[in-house]
N, C-alpha and C positions, 0 to 999 in steps of 0.2 A: 605517405603516399604511395611512392616509389618503390617500398616491398609492398602493396596489397599489387600491383601491379605485375609481381617480377613473373617470369617463367618457373614452370616448375621444374623443381630439383630432384633430380633420380640419383641415389648414390648405389656405383656399382663393387660392390665386393666380390674379387676372384682372384688367385695368385696368379692365370695366364692373361699377359699381359697382350695377347691377341685377340682373347676373347674380349677383356678392354676395351682397345681399339674398335674392334666391330659393333659392341653394345655403345657406346660413345659415338660411334657414325650414325648410327640407328636413331637414337635417341635426339641427337643433333639435328637428321633430317626430318623427325617428327616433329618438330618445335621444342624440346625440351632441352634442360642446361642438365650436363651429367658432372658426377664427382665417381671417383676413384679409390679405391682400398684395396691394396694388396692381399689382407688379411682382418682377423678380429681385434688385435689390437689398434690395429689404423684405423679400421670403421668404425669402432669406439670412439676414438678419439675426433674423428671429422662429426659425429651425432652427439658425444657428450663434452667433448672435451675445454681447456681455453677458449679455442680459434671455433669455435663449432657453429657450424652453419644449419639454417632449417633445412632439412628433405622430406618431401612429398611420397618418397616412396624409395623400398630397397630393392634389388635385385641382388642376390645372396648364394654364392657357390655353398656346396655341403662339405666338402673337404678342404684342406689347407696344407696339407702334411702327405708323406706317403701314406701312412694310415688313411685307408679309406671305408673306414666303420659310418663316418657323417657325425660322428662326437663332437667334434669341434660345431660343426654346422650346426646343432640341433642346440647346443650348448651358446652360439652365437646367439640363435635364436631368441633364447628365452632370455638374451642378458637385453634384446634389442625390447621385447616386449613387454620385460620387468619398467624399461626407462620410460619407452612409448607404448604404451601399448595401443592406442590409434593409430599408429604409422604400418602401414601393410606393405607385407614383405611375400617379393614373389622369390620362390627358389627356384633355383637352375639346377640338374641335375644329368647324369650320364642315362642310357635309355635303360643299362641293369640295375639301375637304381629307385625307380618308382616306389614299392616298397617304404623304401628311407624317406622320401619326399611324401607321402600318405602318411606317415609321423611328423614329418612335421608341420600337415595341415592340420592334424589333432593338436597340436603343439600349439597352434594357433596360426600359423601363415594362411595369404591371403589364397595363394594357388601356387601353382608349380608351372615349370615349361623344360622341355629336356636338349640338351646339347646334340648335335646343332640343331637349330632350330629353325623355322620361318618368321622372315621379315615380318609379312604380313600379318601374319595371327599374332607374333610376341606384339608388334604396336599395338594392334586391336585390343589385345589382354591386358595391355598395359591402362591403356586410355580409360577401358572400362572399373578399371580397379582402381585408380585414380577416381573416375566417376563416384564408385560407388565408398569411397571412402573420404569423400566433401565433407566437412564438417553438417551436423542439421543445423536446423536451426534451435535458435535457444530454446530451452524447454521442452525441445520434442520428442525426449526420454519416455515421457509419457504417457500412456493410453492413452489419455485423453486428448493431448496434442496431437497423439499419431491421426487418432481418429478424425479431428477435428479439418485435417491437411485429406486424407485416404476415406476409402468405402475398407474398412475391416470388417463388412458383416458375417459373420459365421464362425468368426476365429474369436476365440474365447479365450483372455488367460489375459496375467499383468505382470507375467516371469519378467526379469531383466533379457535371459537369453530367447524367449518369444518376443518382446519389444525390440530386442537387435536384431532377427528375421522381417519384422515388418519394418523398420528402418530400411533393411533393402533393396525389400520390394518397394517399397518407396521410391526410392534413389533408381533404380533400373526400371521400374514398369516404362518410362515415359521415353525406353529407349527400345531396340528393337535387337539387341545382344540375346543370343540363347540363352537358358536358364538349367542349371542340372539342378533338381531337388532332391537332398540325400534325408534319408530316416526310416528307420522301423515301419513293419506293416502297421497299419491303424493311429499314426500319429499327425495326420492330414493332410498329406501331399496334396490331395486334390484341391482340399481350400487353398493353400497356396496358387498353387495354380490358377485357381476360378480368381485371387486376388490381384495375379501379375497382368491378367487380361481387364479384369472390371478397372485398374488404374491406369489401365494404357492410351494412347489414341487409339486402338483396335476397339474399342469397349465398342463398339455400334455393331462391329461385325461379330460372323462366330467363332468360339471356342467348340474346336473340336477334338474329343478325345478316343482315344483309339489305345487299347489295352495290347501293347506289344506282346504277351505273351500268351493271348489268345489267338493270333491270326496264323495259320497253320501255310508251311511255306507255300505250297502249292497257288496257296489264295493271296501271296504277300501283294504282289503286285499289282494283280485286279482291285483289292481291296482299298492300295492305298492310293495307284494311282489310275484308278478306271480302266474300263475298257471299251472296245466298239462294237457294232453290231456285227456277228460272225466272226469275233474272235479268237471264240470256242464252240465247240457245239452250245453248249445252252446259254450264249451270248445273243440271246433274243433281241436286245435293244442295244446302244449307246448307254453306258452306266459313267456316273460321274465319282471319282474315287476319293480318298479321305484329305488329299491335300489338295484341290480341286474346291473342295470343300470348306476350304479354311481359307481362301484366297482372301488377304488382307486382313485375314485375322489369325490366331494363336492356333497353332498345332500343338497339342498336347500330347505325348507317347508316354504314356505311363508304363512301368516295367520294364523299361529298357534293357535291361540286365538280361532279361530272358530273349532277345531277339537273338537268332543265329548269324554265324559268321559271313554265309551267301547272301543274306537279308539288307547285313550292311551295309555291305556294299549301295546296292541297290539305291538304300535310304540316305547315303555318302552325298550321290550326285544331286540328289535334293537339296540338300544343308549345301553345297557348296556354289550352286548357280543358280537355286529358285527354280531349274527345269525340270520336267518329267516327260515320260511319255506315255501315254493309255496302252495296254494291251492290243496290239493288232492295229495300229494306229501309224501313219507314215509320219505324222510329224510331231516336234515337239512342242511342249508347251508349258506357260512359265506361271509361277504363281507366288503370289508375294504372301510370305507366311513367317510368323514369327514363333520361335520352337520353344518349349517349353518340355522338358524330358523331367524322368523321376523314376527312381528305385530305391528297393529296399538293401539293393547290396554294393558293394564297395566296387566302383569303373575301375578306377586305378588298378585294382588288384587282380580286375578280371584283366585288365591292359599287359598287364605283368606275365599273367599264365598263360595268352593266346588266345582269350575267351574272346576278347574284344577287340576291335581294329583300334591301335593307338589314333590313328588321322578322323576317326570318326566322333572320340573320345574327344579329342580339341576341337571339333566342331560343335558339340554341347554343352561340354563343361566353359566356355568361357564367364560368365557366373553359375558361382556355386553357393547353394542355399544348404546350409546343413538345419534339418529341422530334428530339436532337443527331443530325446522319449519322454513318457508322463514321467518317469520317476526321477527324472533330473529337473523336472519345475511341478515340486509337486504341490505349491506354495496356491496351485491354479485348480487342484481338483476341487474346491469348494466351489468355485465361481461354474467350474465344469457341469459339476454333480446338479447343482439349481437350474442351469442352464438345459441340460437333458433332459431332464426330472419334467421341466414347463413344456418342454416341445414333445416330450413322450405323453404325457396328461391330454396334451391341447391335440395330438393324432386318434388318439383310443376316443375322443370325449367325456373325458373324467376330468373330475375338478383337480385345482391344481392343487398338487399333494407339499407338503413342508419336509426336510430332513433335521433330525434330531444333531445337536452341536457332536455327541460322543460318534454319530452314525459317520459323520461328515472325517473326526480324526482316525475314525477306524478305516475310510476308507482312504485315506493320505496315506495311512502307512501299507499299504497293499504295493506289492510290485510291478504289475501290470506288464507281462511280457506283452499281451496283445494289445497295451497303448489304449488313448480314447474308443476304438472300438468295442474290448473288452469292459471299459466303465463302463460305455451305454447299455451293453448287453446284461451287465451286470444291475443296472438302475432299472432299466426298462422290466427284465425277468421279476425282481422283487415287487415292483409298482404291481405289476398284475397280478402276482399272486397273494403279495396281503390287502388284508383290508379293510385298512383305517386310512387316513389324509396324513399321518405324521409316520413316517420312516424313520425305524430305530435300530440300532446296530444290533440288537437279538436278532431283527428281518432279517436284515442280510446275512446274520449266521445260519439260521433258519434255512431259509430257500438258499442256500452252497451245501449244508448240510445234503437237504433235500436233493440236491441237483446230483451230490459225488455219492448217494446212495446211503447214506447214513455217516458218512465221513465228515471231521469238522470243516470250517468254515477253511483254519489256518491249514488244514492240508489240502483244500482246493487253488486255493490263493499265495499263503506265503509258503507253500510247502516246495517253491521253484528257489528259494535264496540260495541254498547250496549247488544250483545245477547252473551249467556251462548254457548260454545262448542255444546252442542248436541242441542240449537237453531239453529246453526249454519246450523247444519249435517240433521235436519230437512226440513230448506229452503232449501238447495244446491238440496237435496232428489227431493222435493215437484215442484222444478224447472226444475229439470231433467227430469223428470215425467212427465211434461207438455211441455216441451219444445223436446222430443220424442215420444209424443202420448200414453203414457205407455207402451211401447214397453221394456220389463223389458231386455232383450238382450244387447238394444240399450242405456238404465241407466246405468245398470251395465257397459259396457265398456267404457261409457264414466263418469262415477267414480270412472274406476279405480279398481273396486269391483267385483268380483264371484256372479255371479247369489245366492246361497245360502248366502250368508254375506249380497244381497243385502234386501233375503226374512226378514233375521231376522230384521235389521233395520226399514223397512216398518212396520214391526208387532210392534218394539218398540215405531215408532215412529205416530203410529194410521194410517200407510199411505194406506191401503191393500183393500180398500174400493171404489178406484176410479172405473169409466167405465171400462167393457171389449173392448179390440181392436181387431182387424181380425186378428192380428197378433197371432203365436201361444207361445209367449213369452211375453203375455200381463201381465196386473197387476191384472185382477181378476186372472187366474192360480197362480200369486205369492201368490195371496192372500191365494189359498188354498191349497197351498204345504206349506206356513208357518203354516197353523192354524195344518195340519199332523204333520209338526216335531216341534214343540212348545215343547217335551219335551224332544228336544234335548238343 
């Protein structure tokens, strides 16, 4: 009985006694019990030795010797994960070692914080991490049990990595903690944001979605915070901004990694104290919003490179959800394919099609660099171009051959196997430019990017010198805009 009501216990692993004392005091003030260990050997004895004690969370340093490579910390993390996979670990690292902490998160750490830390932010990070690590009810690892508790409509799949994401959503949706969703383009980050909102107490209010890469710096304040009449030449009337529209609801900041530094400062104030000032107004307004953000970029690396503010990063990533790419949950592809085909057929008023087992095997074997978005495009195109209700592997191969000017389907989809992620991205953009005759609006829509985000990728990949088209969204125009905005 006493065990079930004990305080949550946190293990501090650091060879600096001053760090141990400071963290232990913070934990005691927050209502936790603290244990301390000077290094890996002592820590593993506390966790797994003869006198082991139950621990709910680990705060772990990354270096325990004169060497600062972090390999000792990564090995200790691996040892803890091997023995207790469900035990959450928060890594602590110096400012110059954020890239090392990112490696740690990729190896299974729940999150990280830097030294020196902010006590309030760290206490909230600890609280939310412990809350997210609370064991789920028995049997809830299955998709059926999760669906009985939460509304995950629109999210298709049963792969363990997806179920882990859905479990996390269920654990944090009821809080107001900010959530950062990381994942490649096309993996369904917006669906995750919708699920967080739909399963929260804010579900009755609006979820306001903003593509941060599509807002130009000159319009950022007006778009986000609104303006009053007469604030500038075209301000004919008061206008409510996105933040006010999301009051008591959810503010979804998509492509947050594309936001430039000057606008990051303006956004930070809203996240810090929930206040903002409309352009031209003398008053300060308050908005109760829950912030969910998403990006296909690694924000921690942008922070290390000076492209993203550290303080804003910590405001956004209290809870981080990493959405697996489609190639890492291939067992879900048949489920997705059937679901997508049914939806596409219904939208075109076509009879519900079937798909042959060999075709499903072929689809499951593809790398899908464009993830679910690319899979949907392939299924939709094939359904519309073939004249029968059962889709076979030969149908997909024939459509891909037609799409790629007679080349084999393997050359279209499987040919990316030996390419880096950058090369795959360049290949897809170049193909989309050719397919849409350089029309930037259509290319951006096909790739699921904003025009601004596409401009940046065009410049990065050296694709800004294509011939002009007659459309006002053509590539030549994109190239000129990219050059003008390259300072961002």
